[in-house]
C-alpha positions as CSV (number, residue, x, y, z in Angstrom):
1,M,-23.7,-123.5,82.4
2,R,-21.1,-124.3,84.8
3,S,-21.1,-124.5,88.4
4,E,-20.1,-121.8,90.6
5,R,-16.1,-120.7,90.6
6,I,-14.3,-121.6,93.8
7,E,-12.4,-118.3,94.7
8,P,-8.7,-119.1,95.0
9,G,-7.2,-119.1,98.5
10,R,-3.5,-117.3,99.2
11,G,-1.4,-119.6,97.5
12,Q,-3.7,-120.8,95.2
13,E,-4.9,-119.9,91.6
14,S,-8.7,-120.3,89.8
15,V,-8.4,-122.3,86.4
16,W,-11.2,-120.0,85.6
17,D,-8.4,-117.5,85.6
18,Y,-6.5,-119.2,83.1
19,P,-6.9,-117.8,79.3
20,R,-8.8,-119.4,76.1
21,P,-6.5,-120.1,73.9
22,P,-4.4,-121.5,76.1
23,R,-1.1,-120.3,77.8
24,I,2.2,-122.0,77.9
25,E,4.5,-121.1,80.9
26,R,7.9,-122.5,82.4
27,S,6.8,-124.3,85.4
28,Q,9.0,-123.3,88.5
29,R,8.3,-127.0,90.1
30,R,10.1,-130.0,89.7
31,V,8.1,-132.7,87.8
32,K,8.2,-136.5,88.6
33,V,6.3,-139.5,86.8
34,V,6.4,-142.8,88.2
35,F,5.3,-146.4,87.0
36,N,5.5,-149.7,88.3
37,A,8.2,-148.6,90.9
38,V,10.7,-146.7,87.7
39,V,10.8,-142.9,87.8
40,I,9.9,-142.3,83.9
41,A,10.2,-138.8,84.1
42,E,12.0,-135.9,86.3
43,S,12.5,-132.6,85.2
44,D,13.1,-129.3,86.3
45,S,12.5,-127.7,82.8
46,A,9.1,-128.3,82.4
47,V,6.1,-126.3,80.7
48,R,2.9,-126.1,81.5
49,V,-0.4,-125.5,79.8
50,C,-3.0,-123.5,81.3
51,E,-6.1,-123.1,79.6
52,T,-9.7,-122.3,81.0
53,A,-11.7,-124.6,83.4
54,S,-9.0,-127.1,83.4
55,P,-5.9,-128.1,85.4
56,P,-2.7,-127.3,84.3
57,V,-1.3,-129.9,81.7
58,Y,2.9,-130.6,82.2
59,Y,5.0,-131.1,79.5
60,V,8.6,-132.7,80.2
61,P,11.5,-132.3,78.0
62,R,12.4,-135.6,75.8
63,R,15.7,-135.3,77.7
64,D,14.0,-136.1,81.2
65,V,11.9,-139.0,79.7
66,C,13.1,-142.4,79.9
67,M,11.8,-142.3,76.0
68,E,13.1,-146.2,75.6
69,L,10.1,-147.0,77.9
70,L,7.4,-145.3,75.5
71,T,6.1,-146.9,72.1
72,S,4.3,-145.2,69.8
73,V,0.4,-145.8,69.2
74,D,-1.7,-145.4,66.2
75,H,-3.5,-142.9,67.9
76,S,-4.2,-139.0,67.7
77,S,-6.2,-136.4,68.5
78,F,-6.8,-132.9,67.6
79,C,-6.4,-129.5,69.5
80,E,-8.0,-126.6,67.4
81,W,-5.0,-124.6,69.2
82,K,-2.3,-126.9,69.7
83,G,-2.7,-129.1,66.7
84,R,-2.4,-132.9,66.3
85,A,-1.4,-134.8,69.4
86,S,0.1,-138.5,69.1
87,Y,0.5,-140.9,71.8
88,F,2.5,-143.6,73.4
89,D,2.0,-146.3,75.2
90,L,4.3,-146.9,78.5
91,T,5.9,-150.1,79.5
92,V,7.8,-151.1,82.4
93,N,9.0,-154.6,83.5
94,G,6.1,-156.1,81.4
95,H,3.3,-153.6,82.7
96,T,1.7,-151.3,80.1
97,A,-0.4,-148.4,80.6
98,P,-2.0,-147.6,77.3
99,R,-1.9,-144.3,75.8
100,A,-0.1,-142.6,79.2
101,A,1.6,-139.8,77.5
102,W,1.1,-137.9,74.3
103,T,3.4,-135.3,72.5
104,Y,2.9,-132.7,69.6
105,E,5.2,-133.6,67.2
106,R,4.6,-130.4,64.7
107,P,2.4,-128.1,67.2
108,A,0.8,-125.3,65.8
109,A,2.8,-122.2,65.4
110,S,1.5,-120.4,68.8
111,Y,2.7,-123.9,70.5
112,T,6.1,-124.4,69.1
113,E,7.6,-124.9,72.5
114,L,5.5,-127.9,73.3
115,T,8.2,-129.4,70.5
116,G,10.3,-132.1,71.5
117,H,7.9,-132.3,75.3
118,I,6.1,-135.0,76.5
119,A,2.8,-135.0,78.7
120,F,1.7,-137.7,81.1
121,Y,-1.6,-138.7,82.0
122,P,-1.5,-138.7,85.9
123,G,-4.2,-140.8,86.1
124,R,-2.4,-143.5,84.2
125,V,0.6,-143.9,85.9
126,D,1.0,-145.2,89.4
127,A,2.1,-141.4,90.7
128,A,2.6,-138.4,89.3
129,F,4.6,-135.3,91.7
130,L,5.2,-131.5,91.6
131,D,8.0,-131.4,93.8
132,D,7.0,-133.6,96.9
133,E,3.3,-133.2,96.6
134,P,1.2,-136.1,94.7
135,V,-0.9,-134.8,91.9
136,R,-4.6,-136.0,91.4
137,P,-5.6,-136.9,88.3
138,Q,-8.6,-134.7,86.5
139,A,-11.4,-136.2,85.9
140,G,-12.4,-138.3,83.0
141,D,-10.6,-140.1,80.3
142,F,-9.7,-137.5,78.0
143,Y,-8.2,-134.8,80.2
144,G,-4.8,-135.1,81.3
145,G,-4.5,-132.3,83.9
146,W,-2.3,-132.2,87.0
147,I,-4.5,-131.0,90.3
148,T,-2.6,-130.0,93.3
149,D,-3.5,-127.7,96.4
150,D,-2.9,-124.9,94.9
151,V,-5.2,-125.2,91.7
152,V,-9.3,-124.7,92.4
153,G,-11.6,-125.1,90.3
154,P,-14.5,-126.4,89.5
155,F,-12.4,-128.1,86.8
156,K,-13.7,-129.9,83.0
157,G,-14.3,-133.4,82.9
158,E,-16.0,-133.5,86.6
159,G,-20.3,-134.6,86.6
160,G,-22.2,-132.0,84.4
161,T,-19.4,-130.4,82.7
162,L,-19.9,-131.7,79.3
163,G,-20.9,-128.4,77.6
164,W,-18.1,-126.4,78.7
């Protein structure tokens, strides 16, 4: 059983209005990711994945990511809709954020738009921004949603949400 849905205000959207299976859409916002005082990714061409109960996850085209700072690791996970995700450590000037990013190299047919894109956990980097707004990370160590003032929950990953 989930907590009571928060009614969105003007200019807000509720994650409880997002679909399941998830929807991919072009983002209208500029995405920026910073680690150890270096801009790792910056893009006006990101896509976002919106899924029931989770804040959106932003995927940045590889061309807008400093790929030389990412190292593939021997770790993967499986999404019943998107397919198998592979992960990257992020290293900048001797500082490493383990499994800070992931990608779907060969996503399921309905999610091929994610091919060639990288997502970052906002809680594993120093800062993430949508336009100039600092992003708050989704709770838990598995989910990579980006919480901003225009998205309301409650969000999967918070206490008491294990069965969602």
